[in-house]
Structure formats: structure tokens, C-alpha cells
C-alpha positions in Angstrom: 101.1 79.7 116.8 99.9 79.4 120.3 100.0 75.7 121.4 96.5 75.7 122.9 95.0 77.1 119.6 96.9 74.5 117.6 95.5 71.8 119.9 92.0 73.0 119.1 92.7 73.0 115.4 94.0 69.5 115.5 91.1 68.2 117.6 88.7 69.7 115.1 90.7 68.1 112.3 90.5 64.7 114.1 86.7 65.1 114.3 86.6 65.9 110.6 88.4 62.6 110.0 85.9 60.9 112.2 83.1 62.4 110.2 84.6 61.2 106.9 85.1 57.8 108.6 81.3 57.7 109.2 80.1 58.4 105.7 83.0 56.4 104.1 82.2 53.3 106.2 78.4 53.4 106.4 78.4 50.8 103.6 80.1 48.3 106.0 77.0 47.9 108.1 74.1 48.7 105.8 75.1 47.9 102.2 73.7 44.4 102.0 70.5 45.3 103.9 69.9 48.2 101.5 70.7 46.0 98.5 68.3 43.2 99.5 65.5 45.6 100.4 65.6 44.6 104.1 65.8 48.3 105.0 65.1 51.5 103.1 68.3 53.6 102.5 67.4 56.5 104.7 66.1 54.3 107.5 69.3 52.2 107.3 71.7 55.1 107.7 69.6 56.5 110.5 69.7 53.3 112.5 73.4 53.0 111.8 74.1 56.5 113.0 72.4 56.0 116.4 74.2 52.7 117.0 77.5 54.2 116.0 77.0 56.7 118.8 76.0 54.1 121.3 79.0 51.9 120.3 81.4 54.6 121.0 80.8 54.2 124.7 81.2 50.5 124.9 85.0 50.2 125.0 88.3 52.2 124.9 90.8 49.4 124.3 91.4 50.3 120.7 91.8 54.0 121.6 94.6 53.1 124.1 96.3 51.1 121.4 96.4 54.1 119.1 97.2 56.7 121.7 100.2 54.8 123.2 100.9 51.8 121.0 101.6 52.7 117.4 103.9 55.8 117.8 106.1 57.0 120.7 104.1 59.9 122.2 107.3 61.4 123.6 108.8 61.9 120.1 105.9 63.5 118.2 104.4 67.0 118.1 100.9 68.3 117.6 101.7 69.6 114.1 102.9 66.2 113.1 99.6 64.7 114.3 97.8 67.3 112.2 99.7 66.3 109.1 98.9 62.6 109.7 95.2 63.4 110.0 95.3 65.4 106.7 96.8 62.4 104.9 94.0 60.2 106.3 91.2 62.6 105.4 92.4 63.2 101.8 92.7 59.4 101.2 89.2 58.8 102.5 87.8 61.5 100.2 89.6 60.2 97.2 88.5 56.6 97.6 85.0 57.7 98.4 84.9 59.6 95.1 85.8 56.6 93.1 83.5 54.4 95.1 86.2 52.1 96.6 85.7 50.8 100.1 89.2 51.2 101.4 90.2 51.2 105.0 89.7 54.4 107.0 91.6 52.8 109.8 94.7 52.1 107.7 94.5 55.6 106.2 94.7 57.0 109.8 97.5 54.7 110.8 99.4 55.4 107.6 99.1 59.2 108.0 100.3 59.1 111.6 103.1 56.7 110.8 104.3 58.7 107.9 104.2 62.1 109.7 105.9 60.7 112.8 108.6 58.9 110.8 109.5 62.0 108.8 109.6 64.2 111.9 111.3 62.0 114.5 112.8 59.0 112.6 111.9 55.3 112.4 112.6 54.8 116.1 109.4 56.8 116.9 107.2 54.2 115.2 106.5 51.0 117.2 106.8 48.6 114.2 106.3 45.5 116.4 102.9 46.8 117.5 102.1 47.8 113.9 102.8 44.3 112.7 101.1 42.5 115.6 98.0 44.6 116.0 97.5 46.1 112.5 99.2 44.1 109.7 98.6 40.5 110.8 95.0 41.1 111.9 94.3 43.0 108.7 95.3 39.9 106.7 93.7 37.4 108.9 90.4 39.0 109.7 88.9 39.3 106.2 89.8 35.7 105.6 88.2 34.5 108.8 85.1 36.6 108.2 84.9 35.4 104.6 85.2 31.7 105.6 82.5 32.1 108.3 80.2 33.9 105.9 80.8 31.2 103.2 79.9 28.4 105.6 76.9 30.4 107.0 75.6 31.1 103.5 75.9 27.4 102.5 74.1 26.3 105.7 71.4 29.0 105.3 70.5 27.7 101.8 70.8 24.1 102.8 68.5 24.4 105.8 65.9 26.4 104.0 66.0 24.5 100.7 62.5 23.1 101.0 60.9 26.1 102.6 58.7 28.6 100.6 61.0 31.2 99.1 58.9 34.2 100.1 58.8 33.1 103.7 62.6 32.5 103.7 63.3 35.8 102.2 61.1 37.7 104.7 62.6 35.8 107.6 66.2 36.6 106.6 65.3 40.2 106.0 64.2 40.5 109.6 67.4 38.8 110.6 69.4 41.3 108.5 68.0 44.2 110.4 69.3 42.7 113.6 72.6 41.7 112.2 73.2 45.0 110.4 72.4 46.8 113.6 75.0 44.8 115.4 77.6 45.6 112.7 76.8 49.3 113.2 77.3 48.9 116.9 80.6 47.1 116.3 81.6 49.9 113.9 81.0 52.6 116.5 82.8 50.5 119.1 85.9 50.1 117.0 86.1 53.1 114.6 85.1 55.9 116.9 87.8 54.8 119.3 90.4 55.5 116.7 89.6 59.2 116.7 89.4 59.1 120.5 92.9 57.7 120.5 94.2 60.4 118.2 92.6 63.2 120.3 94.0 61.6 123.5 97.4 61.5 121.8 97.2 65.2 121.0 96.2 65.9 124.7 99.1 63.8 125.9 101.6 65.4 123.5 100.5 68.9 124.5 100.8 68.1 128.2 97.1 68.2 129.0 97.0 64.5 129.9 99.5 62.2 131.4 101.1 59.5 129.3 98.9 56.4 129.2 95.7 58.2 130.1 92.3 56.9 128.9 90.1 59.1 126.7 88.1 61.7 128.8 84.3 61.5 128.6 84.0 64.6 126.4 86.4 63.0 123.9 84.3 59.8 123.7 81.1 61.9 123.3 82.6 64.2 120.6 84.0 61.2 118.6 80.7 59.3 118.9 78.7 62.3 117.6 81.1 63.0 114.7 81.0 59.5 113.4 77.3 59.3 113.8 76.8 62.5 111.9 78.9 61.3 109.0 77.1 57.9 109.0 73.7 59.6 108.7 74.8 61.4 105.5 75.3 58.0 103.9 78.4 57.2 101.8 76.1 56.2 98.9 78.9 55.7 96.4 80.6 53.0 98.5 77.2 51.6 99.6 76.5 51.0 95.9 79.9 49.2 95.4 79.5 47.0 98.5 75.9 46.2 98.1 75.6 45.8 94.3 79.0 45.9 92.8 81.0 43.3 94.7 78.5 40.4 94.6 74.9 39.6 93.9 73.5 39.3 97.4 70.2 37.8 98.5 68.8 38.0 102.0 70.3 34.7 103.4 73.8 35.8 102.1 73.3 39.3 103.6 72.4 37.8 107.0 75.4 35.5 106.9 77.8 38.3 105.9 76.6 40.7 108.6 76.6 38.1 111.3 80.2 37.0 110.6 81.3 40.6 110.4 79.8 41.3 113.8 81.5 38.4 115.5 84.9 39.3 114.1 84.6 43.0 114.9 83.3 42.7 118.4 85.9 40.1 119.3 88.8 42.3 117.9 87.5 45.4 119.7 87.5 43.6 123.0 91.1 42.3 122.4 92.3 45.8 121.4 93.0 45.0 117.7 92.1 48.1 115.6 90.7 46.2 112.6 89.5 47.7 109.4 85.7 47.4 109.4 85.8 47.8 105.6 88.1 44.8 105.1 86.2 42.6 107.5 82.8 43.4 105.9 84.2 43.1 102.4 85.6 39.7 103.2 82.2 38.6 104.6 80.4 39.7 101.4 82.9 37.9 99.2 82.4 34.8 101.4 78.7 35.1 101.2 78.9 35.4 97.4 81.1 32.3 97.2 78.7 30.4 99.5 76.1 30.3 96.9 78.1 29.9 93.7 81.3 31.2 92.3 79.7 33.4 89.6 78.1 35.5 92.3 81.4 37.4 92.9 82.6 40.2 90.6 86.3 39.6 90.7 87.3 42.7 88.9 85.7 44.8 91.6 87.4 42.6 94.3 90.7 43.1 92.5 90.4 46.9 92.5 89.5 46.8 96.2 92.5 44.7 97.0 94.8 47.2 95.2 93.2 50.1 97.2 93.8 48.2 100.4 97.5 47.6 99.5 97.9 51.3 98.6 96.0 52.8 101.6 98.7 52.7 104.3 101.7 53.8 102.2 99.7 56.4 100.2 98.3 58.0 103.4 101.8 57.7 104.9 103.3 59.7 102.1 100.6 62.5 102.2 100.9 62.5 106.0 104.7 62.8 105.9 104.6 65.7 103.5 101.8 67.5 105.4 103.5 66.9 108.7 106.8 68.2 107.5 105.2 71.4 106.2 103.0 71.8 109.3 106.0 71.3 111.6 107.7 74.4 110.2 105.4 76.7 112.1 102.2 78.6 112.0 102.5 79.4 108.2 103.0 75.7 107.5 99.9 74.7 109.4 97.9 77.4 107.5 99.2 76.3 104.2 98.3 72.7 104.8 94.9 73.6 106.1 94.1 75.7 103.0 95.4 73.0 100.6 93.4 70.3 102.4 90.2 72.4 102.3 90.7 73.2 98.6 91.4 69.5 97.8 88.4 68.3 99.7 86.2 70.9 98.1 87.4 70.0 94.7 86.7 66.3 95.3 83.2 67.1 96.5 82.5 69.4 93.5 83.6 66.7 91.1 81.3 64.2 92.8 78.3 66.3 92.1 78.6 65.8 88.4 77.5 62.2 88.8 75.7 62.1 92.2 74.8 58.9 93.9 72.0 59.3 96.4 69.5 57.2 98.4 67.3 57.2 95.3 69.7 55.6 92.9 72.1 53.7 95.2 70.8 50.3 94.1 71.1 51.1 90.4 74.4 49.4 89.6 75.2 48.8 85.9 73.7 45.5 84.8 76.5 43.2 83.7 77.6 39.7 84.1 79.2 39.3 87.6 82.4 37.7 86.5 83.1 40.3 83.8 81.9 43.5 85.5 84.1 46.3 86.7 84.0 48.6 89.7 83.0 51.7 87.8 81.8 54.0 90.6 79.0 56.5 90.0 
């Protein structure tokens, strides 16, 4: 297969991943605003899509981490990157289908690490960078965001304890619109960069860019548009889990959760830490639930999410390794993986239509006691 054609195929695949990242992670920014009624579902995803696009142009520090920090760009090939992307896309689709807000970022990292490792050996993976800039922040960030949200929720209720409830609710709903918008901006700033980094890595590997180059403007624009388009579709299944399944959220809690998420995400993006928006926002929602009272959190849902987080990187790595190995055999291998990926994606989408979750029923979560409920996804 001609290298230039293969590069085009892989760039398109990277943008498909970016698209799935958009609808998979819409819940991170807008789930609590939709759940509390601060924003109507369609309006929420529209605002989020626009701000995701704007956020893509704010910084490229995370993109540079991915394009030159996680794997050795001198030891990987374009088909290997293709395999890694396939692993990330399929994991995103599977977790979307069951309504679990797993990390698109870790799916991408896992896919690339697995495909690179199987093709070029462990020496091609920069494990020190993986630990310092992915693993440690992934553990610390949700905890920090959760603690900040917990304290913010406690203070919000304490300060407004004597105020009229209707006035308090309306005020925090307005605040939620602003805070959710900032989370969307932070999501575009952080997550669109991950696709920019992958495309830049492809261009470096193919010889189109020099090692260490920043993403070209057209790459930034394409990544921003792809994630914005995916966001506008709305990942309603995961929005339901985040907004209604994880904790019973009121407007003060939603405001506290979104504000703490924004602070952590913008700080990490500036420092070049490719954090998982999903994990940060989930930690914030848990903290906000705990900030009011313990019974507000559905721990069964939280447990399932934690399992998904633990499985994401290794599961995507395995799929990425297998896909990369087959794709690296030549043109036929790339075609086989592409056909299998499309078939798998189509099958997951078809299965999801049997029990659709839309903007009309996204807030209709099964009515159960929070502590005893499960994460049954629609």
C-alpha cells in the first residue's frame, strides 16, 4: 500500500477516534447541568460543541506530550499507529454502549502503547513518561477534584442555608451554565490535543514533519471540528449515568463539581499532563455527592466505573497490539482490520438502537435507592 494513501487512512481513523471522543465524553461537561435542569439537553450539547472547537486552539502542550513523549517516534510505523487507534475506538464504542464513562484518553494511550510494544518491543515505549504524565496524574486528579468538589458543596449549602430555596436553585443554575461551559472549553483544550498529537506523530513517522514538530494549523482545525461534531451528537447513554446514575445532584452540587473539574483540567493542560476528563469529572461528581450526605452516592455505579477505568488501558492495549500486528503485515492486513473495525462498530451501534437513549429520555434513570442501585445502562 502506498505510504501517502496509508497516511490519509490513518489520519481519517484518528479523526474518527476524535469524533467518538466527543460523543463519549460530552457527559463530562454537561451531565450535571442537564440533570439539574440548568440547560436543556440539545442546548447543552450545542454549547459544548462550540466550546470544544474553541478550546482546541488554546494550547498544544498535551499534543507534544503524545507526539513525542509516550512512544519513540523513530521505532514505530504508520500501520502500528492505525492499530492503536482501532483499539481506542472499539473500547470507546463498547463502554458507550454499556453507559460506562471510561477514559477515552487512556483508551488512546493503551492502544498506542500496545501496538508499539508488540511491533518494536518495550524499549519503544517511554514508561517513565507514561508513569509520570499519565498514571500518577490519573490517580491524583480525580481525588483532588473530588476533595475540592466536596468542600465546595459543603460551603455552598452552608452559605445559602437561610436563603430561599427557589432563589438559591436559580442562582446556582445560572452558575452551572458558566461552569459547564468552562469544562467544555477545558475538554476541547485537553482532548482535541490528543488527536492532534496522534496525527502529528503519523506525519513525523511518515517523514512529512521533523521530529519534535508542533501540530500544523490544519491538524488543529480538523481535530477541533471532529470532536465538536461528536460532542453535538450527545453521548446520551453516558450522560444518563453521569447525571443521574452516579449521584443525586442538585444545582449547588453541580456547580461545585463543574467548577472543581474546570480548575483541575485547565491546570493540567497548561502543564502538559494529558488527564482523563472523564476521571476528573467523575471524581468531582462523587465529591459533590459526598458533600451533601453519604447516601447521595450510588456506590455500585462508582464501583463499575472504577473497574472500567482499571481495564481501559490494558484492554485497549491488547486490541491495539493485535490490530497493529495484523496491520503491520501489509496492505491486506490494514484492509482486514478496517473491515473488522467497521463491522464491530456497526454491530455495537445496531445493538444500541434496541434500547435507545435520546435527549428526550436522558434524565429517566431507574428510580432506586442510591446506595443500592446499579449502573444498568439504557
